[in-house]
N, C-alpha and C positions, 0 to 999 in steps of 0.2 A: 637631440633638439638644439635649436639655435636661438639664442636670446637677442635682444636689442633690435627687433624689427618694428617698423611702423605698420600697423594693420588698420586699414580703413575699408569702407564698403561703398559700393555704387549700385544704383537701381534704375529701373525704367519708370519715369513719371507717366501717369495716365491723365490725359487732358480732361476727362470728365470729373476729376478730383478738384479742378480749378474753376473758379467763377469770378472773372474779372474783366478788365479791359482787353479788347481784341487788338491784335497787331497783324499787319499784313507782311508776309515774307514771300520770296520767290523760291519755289521748290523746283529743283532740276527736273526737267521732263514733265512737269505738272503745272507750271505757271504760278500765278499769285494765289496765295491761300491765306485765310484768316485763322489765327489761333489765339488763345489766351496768352497775354504777354508774360505772366509769371511762369506758365508752362514752357514758353519759348526759352526763358532764362534758365529754367531747370534742365531742359533738354541740352542746351549748350554746355552746361556743367556735367551732366551725366552721360551724354553721348547720343542717347536715343530716347524717344518718348512715344507712347501709344496715343494716336489721335482719336477723336470722337468718331472718325470714319472707320476705325478698325485697323488701319495701316499704321506703320511706324515712321516717325520723322527723325532723321539723324542729321548731325552737323559734323562735316569733316571736309578737308580740302577747301576751306573757306566758303562752302556752299551747303545749302539744305538739300537733303535727299529723302526719297520715299522708298520704303521696303515693306515686305510682308512680315518680316521679323526683325527684332533688334540684332545688330551684328557686332562682333568683336573687331579688332583692328585688322584682322586677316580676312574679314568678310564671312566668317562662320556665324551661325545663329548663337546668340547668348543663351546660356542655361544657368540655373542656380548652381553655384559651386565653382564656376569659372573664376579664375583670379588673374589679375593683371600684375605683372612684375617686370622689373628691369631685366632684360635678357642677359645682361652682363653678370647678374647675380643668380638668377634662376632660369634655366632653359625651358622652352615651351615643352609641355608634356610632363613636367615635374609635378609629382603629387605630394601633398603634405596635409597635416591636420594641426589643429590648435587645441591644446588642453584647456578646457573650460567647463564650468558647471552650467553655463547658459544653454538653453534649449537649442538654439541655432547650431551650436557646435557639437552637440552630443552625437557621436558616431558619424560625423560629417567629414568627408574627405574633399579636398579641393584640388584643382588641377590648373596649372599655369597655362593659359591659352590666349592671353590678351596682353597688350602693352598700352601705355598711356603717356602722354607728353609729360605729365607731372609725377610719373611713377619712376623714381630714380633710387639707386643704391638699395638699401635694405627696407624697401617699402612694398607692401602687397595690398592690392585693392580687390576685394571680394565682391562678386556680383550676387545680389540677394533677391532679385526677381522684379516684379512689376507692382506699382501702386503704393498706396499709403502704408500698408503693412510691411512691404519690402523697404520702404524709407525708414521705418522704425527699426528694422533689422540692421540697417547700416549703422545705426547708433549702437546696437549691441556688439557689432563686429569691431567698431573703432575702439582703440585703446589697448588691445592685446599686444604683447610684444615677443612672444616665444612661439616659433613654429617648429613642427617636427616633420622631418622628411620621411617619406616611405621608401 
């Protein structure tokens, strides 16, 4: 096992969980669309969000994009258990687990399949799923510091 890692979580916000002021944005190949402004803020932070229309809104390359599924940095569908890591520290495909008594970690293996602009050095960001429950799981993930490679 390897100590001194910064472990955090990320998730996919769901627009129907928000009820606030609308904001208009330009979505590539879809034109102007209105979404909850707090939802837009969270999508920018997390990468993707599920819209009230059922499709996903993502922000990358300084533009908003539409997709049938949330994507990782390589264009693959995100699934629970995917982790983003600095490729200089952990290569794509590397599997690991975190020793913990918390339910999310019990018998859970993770695989490095994503990268992020803010994921540098010994930092791992674990994808926890969609919606409010997944948001709470990011809080359970955050703060652990020892990972064990498979």
